[in-house]
BATIBA-510399 format. One record per residue: residue number from 1; residue in three letters; x, y negated, z negated of N, C-alpha, C, CB in turn. Coordinates in steps of 0.05 Angstrom, whole numbers, plus 5000, padded with zeros to 4 digits. Atoms other than C-alpha are relative to their C-alpha. Glycine has a CB too. Layout:
+-----+------+------+------+------+------+------+------+------+------+------+------+------+------+
! seq ! type !  n.X !  n.Y !  n.Z ! ca.X ! ca.Y ! ca.Z !  c.X !  c.Y !  c.Z ! cb.X ! cb.Y ! cb.Z !
+-----+------+------+------+------+------+------+------+------+------+------+------+------+------+
! NUM !  ALA !    X !    Y !    Z !    X !    Y !    Z !    X !    Y !    Z !    X !    Y !    Z !
...
+-----+------+------+------+------+------+------+------+------+------+------+------+------+------+
***
This chain:
+-----+------+------+------+------+------+------+------+------+------+------+------+------+------+
! seq ! type !  n.X !  n.Y !  n.Z ! ca.X ! ca.Y ! ca.Z !  c.X !  c.Y !  c.Z ! cb.X ! cb.Y ! cb.Z !
+-----+------+------+------+------+------+------+------+------+------+------+------+------+------+
!   1 !  LEU ! 4975 ! 5004 ! 4987 ! 6823 ! 6829 ! 1811 ! 4995 ! 4992 ! 5029 ! 5019 ! 5025 ! 4998 !
!   2 !  PRO ! 5004 ! 5008 ! 4972 ! 6825 ! 6791 ! 1878 ! 5013 ! 5021 ! 5019 ! 5011 ! 4972 ! 5005 !
!   3 !  LEU ! 4991 ! 4980 ! 4981 ! 6835 ! 6835 ! 1939 ! 5029 ! 4993 ! 5009 ! 4982 ! 5000 ! 5025 !
!   4 !  GLU ! 4973 ! 5008 ! 4991 ! 6898 ! 6795 ! 1960 ! 5020 ! 5009 ! 4979 ! 5001 ! 4970 ! 5004 !
!   5 !  LEU ! 4981 ! 4993 ! 5022 ! 6931 ! 6808 ! 1892 ! 5002 ! 5031 ! 4999 ! 4990 ! 4990 ! 4973 !
!   6 !  LEU ! 4999 ! 4971 ! 4999 ! 6912 ! 6882 ! 1894 ! 5017 ! 5010 ! 5023 ! 4971 ! 5011 ! 5002 !
!   7 !  SER ! 4985 ! 4993 ! 4976 ! 6941 ! 6887 ! 1964 ! 5030 ! 4997 ! 4995 ! 4991 ! 4984 ! 5024 !
!   8 !  GLU ! 4971 ! 5005 ! 5006 ! 7007 ! 6857 ! 1940 ! 5010 ! 5022 ! 4981 ! 5003 ! 4972 ! 4987 !
!   9 !  ILE ! 4991 ! 4980 ! 5019 ! 7010 ! 6907 ! 1883 ! 5003 ! 5027 ! 5014 ! 4980 ! 5003 ! 4977 !
!  10 !  LEU ! 5000 ! 4974 ! 4987 ! 6993 ! 6967 ! 1927 ! 5023 ! 5003 ! 5021 ! 4974 ! 5005 ! 5014 !
!  11 !  LYS ! 4978 ! 4999 ! 4982 ! 7049 ! 6949 ! 1975 ! 5024 ! 5015 ! 4988 ! 5009 ! 4972 ! 5009 !
!  12 !  TYR ! 4978 ! 4988 ! 5013 ! 7097 ! 6976 ! 1923 ! 4994 ! 5028 ! 4990 ! 5009 ! 4983 ! 4976 !
!  13 !  ALA ! 5007 ! 4973 ! 5008 ! 7060 ! 7040 ! 1910 ! 5010 ! 5021 ! 5020 ! 4969 ! 5003 ! 4997 !
!  14 !  GLU ! 4992 ! 4978 ! 4982 ! 7081 ! 7107 ! 1938 ! 4975 ! 5010 ! 5014 ! 5014 ! 5023 ! 4983 !
!  15 !  TRP ! 5023 ! 4991 ! 4984 ! 7038 ! 7140 ! 1990 ! 4982 ! 5019 ! 4984 ! 5010 ! 5015 ! 5025 !
!  16 !  LYS ! 5017 ! 4982 ! 5016 ! 7015 ! 7194 ! 1941 ! 4982 ! 4985 ! 4981 ! 5018 ! 5019 ! 4983 !
!  17 !  ASP ! 5016 ! 5017 ! 5018 ! 6991 ! 7140 ! 1893 ! 4977 ! 4987 ! 5015 ! 5018 ! 4979 ! 4987 !
!  18 !  ILE ! 5021 ! 5012 ! 4984 ! 6953 ! 7106 ! 1949 ! 4977 ! 5020 ! 5004 ! 5011 ! 4990 ! 5027 !
!  19 !  LEU ! 5021 ! 4980 ! 4995 ! 6916 ! 7171 ! 1965 ! 4985 ! 5006 ! 4974 ! 5013 ! 5026 ! 5010 !
!  20 !  ARG ! 5014 ! 4995 ! 5025 ! 6900 ! 7181 ! 1891 ! 4982 ! 4976 ! 4993 ! 5020 ! 5004 ! 4977 !
!  21 !  ILE ! 5016 ! 5024 ! 5005 ! 6875 ! 7109 ! 1884 ! 4974 ! 5001 ! 5016 ! 5016 ! 4975 ! 5007 !
!  22 !  ARG ! 5024 ! 4998 ! 4983 ! 6826 ! 7122 ! 1941 ! 4978 ! 5016 ! 4988 ! 5008 ! 5012 ! 5027 !
!  23 !  GLN ! 5020 ! 4982 ! 5012 ! 6792 ! 7175 ! 1900 ! 4984 ! 4988 ! 4977 ! 5013 ! 5025 ! 4991 !
!  24 !  THR ! 5013 ! 5011 ! 5024 ! 6772 ! 7128 ! 1844 ! 4974 ! 4986 ! 5006 ! 5019 ! 4981 ! 4987 !
!  25 !  CYS ! 5025 ! 5014 ! 4993 ! 6720 ! 7084 ! 1878 ! 5001 ! 4990 ! 5028 ! 4995 ! 4977 ! 4980 !
!  26 !  ARG ! 5003 ! 5008 ! 4972 ! 6695 ! 7059 ! 1945 ! 5016 ! 4974 ! 5005 ! 4971 ! 4996 ! 5007 !
!  27 !  TRP ! 4986 ! 5025 ! 4997 ! 6725 ! 6989 ! 1934 ! 5030 ! 5004 ! 5003 ! 4994 ! 4981 ! 4976 !
!  28 !  LEU ! 4971 ! 4994 ! 4998 ! 6795 ! 7016 ! 1922 ! 5006 ! 5016 ! 5024 ! 5010 ! 5014 ! 4974 !
!  29 !  ASN ! 4997 ! 4985 ! 4976 ! 6786 ! 7065 ! 1978 ! 5003 ! 4981 ! 5024 ! 4977 ! 5019 ! 5005 !
!  30 !  ASN ! 4998 ! 5019 ! 4978 ! 6773 ! 7008 ! 2026 ! 5024 ! 4982 ! 4998 ! 4974 ! 4982 ! 5001 !
!  31 !  ALA ! 4977 ! 5018 ! 5004 ! 6827 ! 6963 ! 1996 ! 5026 ! 5014 ! 5008 ! 5001 ! 4991 ! 4971 !
!  32 !  SER ! 4976 ! 4985 ! 4995 ! 6879 ! 7018 ! 2003 ! 5006 ! 5005 ! 5030 ! 5000 ! 5027 ! 4986 !
!  33 !  ARG ! 4996 ! 4996 ! 4971 ! 6870 ! 7020 ! 2079 ! 5010 ! 4975 ! 5014 ! 4973 ! 5008 ! 5012 !
!  34 !  ALA ! 4990 ! 5025 ! 4988 ! 6898 ! 6950 ! 2090 ! 5026 ! 5005 ! 5015 ! 5004 ! 4978 ! 4978 !
!  35 !  ARG ! 4976 ! 4996 ! 4983 ! 6950 ! 6946 ! 2144 ! 5026 ! 4993 ! 4987 ! 4997 ! 4983 ! 5026 !
!  36 !  ASP ! 4975 ! 5008 ! 5013 ! 7001 ! 6908 ! 2103 ! 5010 ! 5020 ! 4980 ! 4996 ! 4973 ! 4986 !
!  37 !  ILE ! 4991 ! 4979 ! 5019 ! 7002 ! 6964 ! 2052 ! 5014 ! 5023 ! 5015 ! 4975 ! 5012 ! 4985 !
!  38 !  TRP ! 4987 ! 4978 ! 4985 ! 7017 ! 7018 ! 2103 ! 5024 ! 4991 ! 5016 ! 4979 ! 5013 ! 5019 !
!  39 !  ASP ! 4976 ! 5010 ! 4988 ! 7066 ! 6974 ! 2139 ! 5023 ! 5000 ! 4980 ! 4995 ! 4971 ! 5011 !
!  40 !  SER ! 4980 ! 5000 ! 5021 ! 7104 ! 6966 ! 2074 ! 5010 ! 5028 ! 4994 ! 4989 ! 4987 ! 4975 !
!  41 !  ILE ! 4993 ! 4972 ! 5005 ! 7102 ! 7041 ! 2061 ! 5017 ! 5011 ! 5023 ! 4975 ! 5017 ! 4995 !
!  42 !  PHE ! 4985 ! 4991 ! 4976 ! 7126 ! 7055 ! 2132 ! 5029 ! 4989 ! 4999 ! 4986 ! 4993 ! 5026 !
!  43 !  ARG ! 4973 ! 5012 ! 5000 ! 7184 ! 7006 ! 2127 ! 5018 ! 5011 ! 4977 ! 4997 ! 4969 ! 4996 !
!  44 !  ARG ! 4984 ! 4988 ! 5022 ! 7206 ! 7034 ! 2059 ! 5008 ! 5028 ! 5008 ! 4984 ! 5001 ! 4974 !
!  45 !  LEU ! 4993 ! 4973 ! 4990 ! 7204 ! 7104 ! 2090 ! 5023 ! 4999 ! 5019 ! 4975 ! 5013 ! 5013 !
!  46 !  VAL ! 4979 ! 5002 ! 4981 ! 7248 ! 7083 ! 2147 ! 5027 ! 4993 ! 4986 ! 4994 ! 4978 ! 5022 !
!  47 !  LEU ! 4976 ! 5008 ! 5015 ! 7298 ! 7049 ! 2099 ! 5011 ! 5024 ! 4984 ! 4994 ! 4977 ! 4981 !
!  48 !  THR ! 4991 ! 4977 ! 5016 ! 7300 ! 7111 ! 2055 ! 5013 ! 5021 ! 5018 ! 4976 ! 5013 ! 4985 !
!  49 !  CYS ! 4989 ! 4981 ! 4981 ! 7312 ! 7155 ! 2116 ! 5028 ! 4991 ! 5008 ! 4982 ! 5003 ! 5025 !
!  50 !  LEU ! 4974 ! 5010 ! 4992 ! 7370 ! 7111 ! 2139 ! 5020 ! 5002 ! 4978 ! 4997 ! 4971 ! 5010 !
!  51 !  GLU ! 4982 ! 4998 ! 5023 ! 7400 ! 7109 ! 2069 ! 5009 ! 5029 ! 4996 ! 4987 ! 4990 ! 4975 !
!  52 !  ASN ! 4994 ! 4971 ! 5004 ! 7397 ! 7186 ! 2066 ! 5010 ! 5014 ! 5025 ! 4976 ! 5014 ! 4989 !
!  53 !  LYS ! 4990 ! 4989 ! 4975 ! 7422 ! 7195 ! 2137 ! 4981 ! 5021 ! 5012 ! 5028 ! 5011 ! 4997 !
!  54 !  VAL ! 5021 ! 4982 ! 4989 ! 7356 ! 7228 ! 2158 ! 4987 ! 4985 ! 5023 ! 4979 ! 5008 ! 4978 !
!  55 !  GLU ! 5013 ! 5013 ! 4977 ! 7323 ! 7214 ! 2225 ! 4973 ! 4989 ! 4991 ! 4997 ! 5020 ! 5023 !
!  56 !  PRO ! 5026 ! 5012 ! 5008 ! 7266 ! 7165 ! 2211 ! 4978 ! 5007 ! 5020 ! 5002 ! 4970 ! 4997 !
!  57 !  PRO ! 5022 ! 4995 ! 4981 ! 7197 ! 7173 ! 2243 ! 5004 ! 4984 ! 5025 ! 4973 ! 4994 ! 4987 !
!  58 !  HIS ! 4997 ! 5014 ! 4975 ! 7197 ! 7155 ! 2316 ! 4973 ! 4989 ! 5009 ! 5010 ! 5020 ! 5022 !
!  59 !  LEU ! 5024 ! 5013 ! 4990 ! 7146 ! 7105 ! 2343 ! 5004 ! 4994 ! 5029 ! 4994 ! 4975 ! 4984 !
!  60 !  GLU ! 5000 ! 5007 ! 4971 ! 7129 ! 7094 ! 2416 ! 5002 ! 4970 ! 5005 ! 4976 ! 5012 ! 5014 !
!  61 !  CYS ! 5001 ! 5030 ! 4998 ! 7118 ! 7019 ! 2405 ! 5010 ! 4988 ! 4974 ! 4971 ! 4990 ! 5007 !
!  62 !  PRO ! 4992 ! 5013 ! 5025 ! 7141 ! 6968 ! 2353 ! 4978 ! 5004 ! 4978 ! 5005 ! 4970 ! 5004 !
!  63 !  PRO ! 5020 ! 4995 ! 5022 ! 7107 ! 6979 ! 2284 ! 4978 ! 4979 ! 4999 ! 5014 ! 5001 ! 4974 !
!  64 !  GLU ! 5020 ! 5021 ! 5001 ! 7072 ! 6912 ! 2291 ! 4976 ! 5005 ! 5017 ! 5013 ! 4974 ! 5008 !
!  65 !  THR ! 5022 ! 4994 ! 4982 ! 7028 ! 6940 ! 2346 ! 4982 ! 5022 ! 4990 ! 5011 ! 5007 ! 5027 !
!  66 !  TYR ! 5016 ! 4978 ! 5010 ! 7001 ! 6997 ! 2304 ! 4979 ! 4990 ! 4980 ! 5018 ! 5021 ! 4987 !
!  67 !  ALA ! 5021 ! 5005 ! 5020 ! 6936 ! 6995 ! 2265 ! 5007 ! 5013 ! 4974 ! 4972 ! 5009 ! 5011 !
!  68 !  SER ! 4996 ! 4988 ! 5026 ! 6934 ! 7012 ! 2192 ! 4997 ! 5030 ! 5000 ! 4981 ! 4988 ! 4980 !
!  69 !  SER ! 5005 ! 4971 ! 5000 ! 6905 ! 7081 ! 2205 ! 5022 ! 5015 ! 5016 ! 4972 ! 5006 ! 5013 !
!  70 !  GLU ! 4979 ! 4987 ! 4985 ! 6959 ! 7096 ! 2256 ! 5026 ! 5001 ! 4984 ! 5005 ! 4984 ! 5027 !
!  71 !  LEU ! 4976 ! 5000 ! 5017 ! 7016 ! 7076 ! 2209 ! 4996 ! 5021 ! 4977 ! 5005 ! 4972 ! 4988 !
!  72 !  GLU ! 5005 ! 4980 ! 5021 ! 6983 ! 7118 ! 2154 ! 5004 ! 5028 ! 5011 ! 4971 ! 4996 ! 4989 !
!  73 !  TYR ! 4998 ! 4974 ! 4988 ! 6979 ! 7177 ! 2201 ! 5030 ! 5007 ! 5005 ! 4985 ! 5001 ! 5027 !
!  74 !  VAL ! 4972 ! 4995 ! 4995 ! 7053 ! 7170 ! 2220 ! 5014 ! 5007 ! 4974 ! 5014 ! 4975 ! 5014 !
!  75 !  VAL ! 4987 ! 4996 ! 5026 ! 7075 ! 7165 ! 2147 ! 4993 ! 5028 ! 4989 ! 4992 ! 4978 ! 4980 !
!  76 !  LEU ! 5009 ! 4975 ! 5011 ! 7033 ! 7224 ! 2125 ! 5009 ! 5024 ! 5016 ! 4970 ! 5001 ! 4997 !
!  77 !  ARG ! 4991 ! 4978 ! 4983 ! 7051 ! 7268 ! 2184 ! 5030 ! 5005 ! 4996 ! 4994 ! 4994 ! 5030 !
!  78 !  TRP ! 4971 ! 4998 ! 5003 ! 7126 ! 7254 ! 2177 ! 5006 ! 5012 ! 4973 ! 5014 ! 4973 ! 5004 !
!  79 !  THR ! 4995 ! 4991 ! 5027 ! 7124 ! 7265 ! 2102 ! 4992 ! 5029 ! 4997 ! 4984 ! 4983 ! 4980 !
!  80 !  SER ! 5007 ! 4972 ! 5002 ! 7086 ! 7331 ! 2108 ! 5020 ! 5018 ! 5015 ! 4972 ! 5004 ! 5010 !
!  81 !  ALA ! 4980 ! 4984 ! 4985 ! 7136 ! 7355 ! 2160 ! 5025 ! 5003 ! 4983 ! 5006 ! 4987 ! 5027 !
!  82 !  GLN ! 4976 ! 4999 ! 5017 ! 7194 ! 7338 ! 2113 ! 4995 ! 5019 ! 4976 ! 5007 ! 4972 ! 4990 !
!  83 !  LEU ! 5006 ! 4982 ! 5023 ! 7160 ! 7373 ! 2054 ! 4999 ! 5029 ! 5009 ! 4973 ! 4992 ! 4987 !
!  84 !  GLY ! 5001 ! 4973 ! 4990 ! 7149 ! 7434 ! 2098 ! 5028 ! 5012 ! 5004 ! 4986 ! 5001 ! 5026 !
!  85 !  TRP ! 4972 ! 4991 ! 4996 ! 7225 ! 7438 ! 2111 ! 5014 ! 5005 ! 4974 ! 5015 ! 4980 ! 5017 !
!  86 !  GLU ! 4986 ! 4997 ! 5026 ! 7243 ! 7436 ! 2037 ! 4995 ! 5027 ! 4988 ! 4992 ! 4978 ! 4981 !
+-----+------+------+------+------+------+------+------+------+------+------+------+------+------+
***
């Protein structure tokens, strides 16, 4: 499977699935760290928050300026905080 196609597929995965995919092999681990994947997950998270009238994660700068690892950190930190409140 070409990396570009895999990246397009992973854009629609949930963050939990991305973390599980990483555990399967080194190639998928590296592929799952692509910026466009975490940008897509972040944008879906913000839309879900707005639809549910929940305050979305706050960023200091526009999302376009964040690296993949930074977007991943924001998504995972915000999600764990929400899970802690449930």
